[in-house]
Structures are given as structure tokens and as C-alpha cells.
C-alpha positions in Angstrom: 52.8 164.7 -17.3 55.1 165.6 -20.2 55.9 162.0 -20.7 52.3 160.8 -20.3 51.1 163.4 -22.8 53.4 162.0 -25.5 51.9 158.5 -25.4 50.3 157.4 -28.7 46.9 156.8 -27.1 46.8 160.3 -25.8 48.2 162.0 -28.9 45.4 160.6 -31.2 42.6 161.8 -28.9 40.5 164.8 -29.9 41.8 167.9 -28.1 38.9 168.1 -25.7 39.2 164.5 -24.7 42.9 164.8 -24.4 42.6 167.8 -22.0 40.0 166.0 -19.9 42.1 162.8 -19.7 45.2 164.6 -18.7 43.2 166.6 -16.1 42.0 163.3 -14.6 45.5 162.0 -14.5 46.9 165.2 -12.9 44.2 165.0 -10.2 44.9 161.4 -9.5 48.7 162.0 -9.3 48.1 165.0 -7.0 46.0 162.8 -4.7 48.6 160.2 -4.1 51.3 160.8 -1.5 54.0 159.2 -3.6 53.4 161.5 -6.6 51.8 164.6 -5.0 55.2 166.5 -4.9 55.3 166.6 -8.7 58.3 164.5 -9.8 58.4 160.7 -9.6 60.0 157.7 -11.2 57.8 156.2 -14.0 59.0 152.6 -14.8 58.7 151.9 -18.5 58.9 148.6 -20.3 59.9 148.6 -23.9 59.1 145.7 -26.3 61.2 145.1 -29.4 60.4 142.9 -32.3 63.2 142.0 -34.7 62.3 140.6 -38.1 64.8 139.0 -40.4 64.3 138.6 -44.1 64.9 135.0 -45.3 
């Protein structure tokens, strides 16, 4: 949850919406056997754009 809570889309939400969204995510994760114990691997893909001045 600490990682998910730092995503840009969550950070810009109003506090009430942020709390509700994170609550739904917590409930979903608790309901899945692969994530119910608390810790799990969250694969992440990072995109990089390199710009070169001509």
C-alpha cells in the first residue's frame, strides 16, 4: 500500500477520494489469496524517454 499510495494518480486526488480509493484497494488485496498475507511482489515497468538537442 505504501508504494501504491505514492503513485501520481493517487497523490493528486482529494483526501476523501484518496482514502476511499486506497480502502477499496486494501479490501481487494485482502480478498485475494496471493496478496492476503500482506506482502507481495508488485512488478513495475518504467518507461524512459531520452531527448537529444540538435
